[in-house]
C-alpha positions as CSV (number, residue, x, y, z in Angstrom):
1,M,-0.1,-0.1,0.1
2,S,1.6,3.5,-0.8
3,L,1.6,6.0,1.7
4,K,0.3,9.3,0.9
5,L,2.4,11.5,3.0
6,E,5.7,9.1,2.7
7,N,8.8,11.3,4.1
8,K,6.6,14.4,4.5
9,V,7.1,16.6,7.2
10,A,3.7,17.6,8.7
11,V,2.7,20.0,11.5
12,V,-0.6,19.9,13.3
13,T,-1.1,23.0,15.7
14,G,-3.7,21.8,18.4
15,G,-2.7,18.1,17.5
16,N,-2.7,17.1,21.2
17,S,-6.7,16.1,21.5
18,G,-9.8,15.7,19.2
19,I,-9.8,16.3,15.6
20,G,-5.9,17.3,15.7
21,L,-4.7,14.2,17.3
22,A,-6.8,12.0,15.1
23,T,-5.3,13.9,11.8
24,A,-1.6,13.7,13.5
25,K,-2.3,9.9,13.9
26,L,-3.2,9.3,10.2
27,F,-0.7,11.6,9.0
28,A,2.2,9.2,10.7
29,A,0.2,6.3,9.7
30,N,1.0,7.5,6.0
31,G,4.5,8.2,6.4
32,A,4.5,11.8,7.7
33,K,7.1,13.2,10.1
34,V,4.7,14.7,12.4
35,T,5.0,17.6,15.0
36,I,1.9,18.6,17.0
37,T,1.8,21.8,19.1
38,G,-0.8,22.4,22.2
39,R,-0.7,24.4,25.1
40,N,-0.4,21.7,27.6
41,Q,2.6,19.7,28.1
42,V,0.9,16.8,29.8
43,T,-1.6,16.1,27.0
44,I,1.2,16.7,24.3
45,D,3.0,14.1,25.9
46,S,-0.1,11.7,25.9
47,A,-0.7,12.5,22.3
48,I,3.0,11.8,21.5
49,N,2.7,8.2,23.0
50,E,-0.4,7.6,20.8
51,I,1.2,9.1,17.6
52,G,4.3,7.2,17.6
53,H,6.3,7.0,14.6
54,E,9.2,9.3,16.3
55,S,6.5,12.4,16.0
56,I,7.7,15.3,18.4
57,G,5.4,17.8,20.2
58,V,6.0,21.5,21.5
59,V,4.2,23.7,23.9
60,S,2.8,26.6,21.8
61,D,0.1,28.8,22.2
62,V,-0.8,30.5,18.8
63,S,-2.2,33.4,20.2
64,D,1.5,34.5,21.3
65,I,3.5,34.8,18.0
66,R,6.9,34.2,19.8
67,N,5.5,30.9,20.4
68,I,4.8,30.3,16.9
69,D,8.3,31.1,15.8
70,K,9.8,28.6,18.5
71,A,7.8,26.0,17.4
72,Y,8.7,26.3,13.9
73,Q,12.4,26.5,14.6
74,K,12.0,23.3,16.6
75,V,10.7,21.5,13.4
76,N,13.2,22.8,11.3
77,E,16.0,21.7,13.5
78,T,14.4,18.2,14.1
79,F,12.7,17.3,10.5
80,G,13.7,20.2,8.0
81,K,11.3,22.4,5.9
82,I,7.6,22.0,6.2
83,D,5.4,20.0,3.5
84,V,1.9,20.1,5.3
85,L,0.6,22.6,7.6
86,V,-2.7,22.0,9.4
87,V,-4.0,25.1,11.2
88,N,-6.3,23.7,14.0
89,A,-5.4,25.2,17.4
90,G,-9.0,26.1,18.4
91,I,-11.2,27.3,21.5
92,F,-15.0,27.5,21.6
93,L,-16.4,30.2,23.8
94,A,-20.2,30.5,23.6
95,A,-22.6,32.8,25.8
96,P,-25.4,35.2,24.8
97,L,-24.7,38.7,23.0
98,A,-25.5,40.4,26.3
99,D,-23.2,38.5,28.4
100,F,-20.3,37.9,26.1
101,T,-17.4,39.6,27.8
102,E,-14.2,41.5,26.3
103,D,-11.9,38.8,27.4
104,M,-14.0,36.2,25.7
105,F,-14.1,38.0,22.5
106,D,-10.3,38.5,22.8
107,Q,-9.5,34.8,23.6
108,T,-11.8,33.7,20.8
109,S,-10.4,36.3,18.0
110,D,-6.8,35.9,19.1
111,I,-6.6,32.0,19.0
112,L,-9.0,31.5,15.9
113,F,-8.4,34.4,13.8
114,K,-4.9,36.2,14.6
115,G,-3.6,32.9,15.5
116,A,-4.5,31.5,12.1
117,F,-3.1,34.6,10.3
118,F,0.3,34.3,12.1
119,S,0.7,30.5,12.1
120,V,0.5,30.8,8.3
121,Q,2.7,34.1,8.1
122,R,5.4,32.8,10.3
123,A,5.5,29.5,8.8
124,L,6.6,31.0,5.2
125,P,10.5,30.8,5.6
126,Y,10.1,27.2,6.8
127,L,7.7,25.9,4.1
128,N,8.6,24.1,1.0
129,D,7.4,25.2,-2.2
130,G,4.5,23.0,-3.2
131,A,3.5,22.5,0.4
132,S,-0.2,22.1,1.5
133,I,-1.7,24.6,4.1
134,I,-5.0,23.3,5.8
135,L,-6.9,25.8,7.8
136,T,-9.8,24.5,10.1
137,S,-13.1,26.5,9.6
138,T,-16.4,25.6,10.7
139,A,-19.9,24.7,9.2
140,L,-21.0,27.8,11.2
141,N,-19.0,30.1,9.0
142,E,-22.2,30.9,6.7
143,K,-24.7,30.2,9.6
144,G,-26.0,32.3,12.6
145,L,-25.8,30.7,16.1
146,G,-27.0,32.9,18.5
147,I,-24.5,31.9,21.1
148,A,-21.5,31.7,18.9
149,A,-21.3,35.0,17.3
150,A,-17.6,35.7,18.0
151,Y,-16.7,32.1,17.0
152,S,-18.6,32.2,13.9
153,A,-17.3,35.4,12.9
154,S,-13.8,34.3,13.5
155,K,-14.2,31.2,11.4
156,A,-15.5,32.8,8.7
157,A,-12.3,35.3,8.8
158,V,-10.4,31.8,8.3
159,R,-12.3,30.9,5.3
160,S,-11.6,34.2,3.6
161,L,-7.7,34.2,4.7
162,A,-7.6,31.0,2.4
163,R,-8.7,32.6,-0.5
164,S,-6.4,35.7,0.0
165,F,-3.3,33.3,1.0
166,S,-3.9,30.9,-2.2
167,A,-3.7,34.0,-4.3
168,E,-0.4,35.4,-2.7
169,L,1.3,31.9,-2.6
170,L,0.8,30.9,-6.1
171,D,4.2,31.9,-7.3
172,R,5.6,29.2,-4.7
173,E,2.8,26.7,-5.9
174,I,1.7,26.7,-2.1
175,R,-2.0,25.4,-1.7
176,V,-4.1,26.8,1.1
177,N,-7.3,25.2,1.5
178,V,-10.2,24.9,4.2
179,L,-11.7,22.1,6.0
180,S,-15.3,22.9,7.6
181,P,-16.7,20.5,10.1
182,G,-20.0,20.2,11.6
183,A,-20.7,19.1,15.2
184,I,-18.0,16.2,15.7
185,D,-17.8,14.3,18.9
186,T,-14.6,15.5,20.6
187,P,-13.7,16.3,24.3
188,I,-14.6,19.8,23.5
189,F,-18.3,19.0,24.5
190,G,-17.2,18.6,28.1
191,R,-14.8,21.6,28.4
192,G,-17.2,23.9,29.7
193,G,-17.8,22.4,33.0
194,G,-21.1,20.8,32.4
195,S,-22.6,17.7,34.1
196,K,-22.5,14.4,32.0
197,E,-26.3,14.7,31.4
198,E,-25.9,18.3,30.2
199,V,-23.1,17.4,27.8
200,D,-25.1,14.4,26.6
201,G,-27.9,16.7,26.1
202,T,-26.0,19.0,24.0
203,K,-24.5,16.2,21.7
204,A,-28.0,14.8,21.3
205,Y,-29.2,18.6,20.2
206,F,-26.6,18.9,17.5
207,A,-27.1,15.2,16.3
208,S,-30.6,15.9,16.0
209,V,-30.4,19.0,13.8
210,A,-27.7,17.4,11.5
211,P,-29.6,15.8,8.4
212,A,-27.3,12.6,9.0
213,K,-29.0,12.5,12.4
214,R,-25.7,11.9,14.2
215,L,-22.3,13.6,15.3
216,G,-19.2,13.4,13.0
217,T,-16.3,11.4,13.9
218,V,-12.6,12.6,14.5
219,D,-11.6,9.8,12.1
220,E,-13.9,11.2,9.3
221,M,-12.2,14.5,9.8
222,A,-8.8,13.3,9.8
223,A,-9.5,11.6,6.3
224,G,-10.7,15.0,5.0
225,Y,-7.3,16.5,6.2
226,L,-5.3,13.6,4.8
227,Y,-7.0,14.5,1.2
228,L,-6.4,18.2,1.3
229,A,-2.7,17.3,2.6
230,S,-1.8,14.9,-0.1
231,D,-1.5,15.0,-4.0
232,D,-4.9,13.9,-4.3
233,S,-6.4,17.4,-3.8
234,K,-3.3,19.2,-5.8
235,Y,-6.0,20.9,-8.2
236,M,-7.9,22.5,-5.3
237,L,-6.7,26.1,-4.4
238,G,-8.4,28.4,-1.7
239,G,-11.3,25.8,-1.7
240,E,-13.3,24.6,1.1
241,L,-14.2,20.9,2.3
242,V,-17.3,20.6,4.4
243,L,-17.8,17.5,6.6
244,D,-20.9,18.4,8.4
245,G,-23.5,15.8,7.9
246,G,-25.2,18.3,5.6
247,V,-26.0,20.8,8.1
248,K,-24.9,23.9,5.8
249,T,-26.3,22.6,2.6
250,L,-29.4,20.7,3.2
């Protein structure tokens, strides 16, 4: 069986859990030399044990540009220039408009929008020509969800970045595309401090509103990232792969 990313150097930001971890594992299984980043050393160490294949992890907060630079320097020292960059580090803070604080807004935009912008900009000297960049957006980038205005708007901005970055990087044959998941069964549902009953209820609600009548899986999302990372999608520039169980279109 041919390996789609054999000897490619791949970086997955936010690769220490959920979709990012599943993607890093699939990349490694397909021959990539993988580096993950995250904000927590304990979860990074655990993820590296799962990924195997001599992968490495770097503690990096994408809202701090100095952290981004250090992460790429480590990748370059260890593996060389980057062939695949998955910009996946994220946060989801939800509250009614009247209750949404400035701190919540800053955290959301600093990680999702500013973090995505500078994760790509600071990677430029470390990217091989012909590299694939994949930005993580959301199916909500064209829909309204009352409690998630800042999140949805930041992810819509990320969708826009892929178009502009693709146009600017054509001379280096660097492709920039977007993967937009719907509601996916990941640990993010439990990070708000709710009880098991509340978490289960939230999952059940999102499953009920999807035409597919279920949540997506992290492995389904990872398969999408592999497609965008590999030569299978080499004719795709500034595009969007939507994996949302039909929420956005049906």
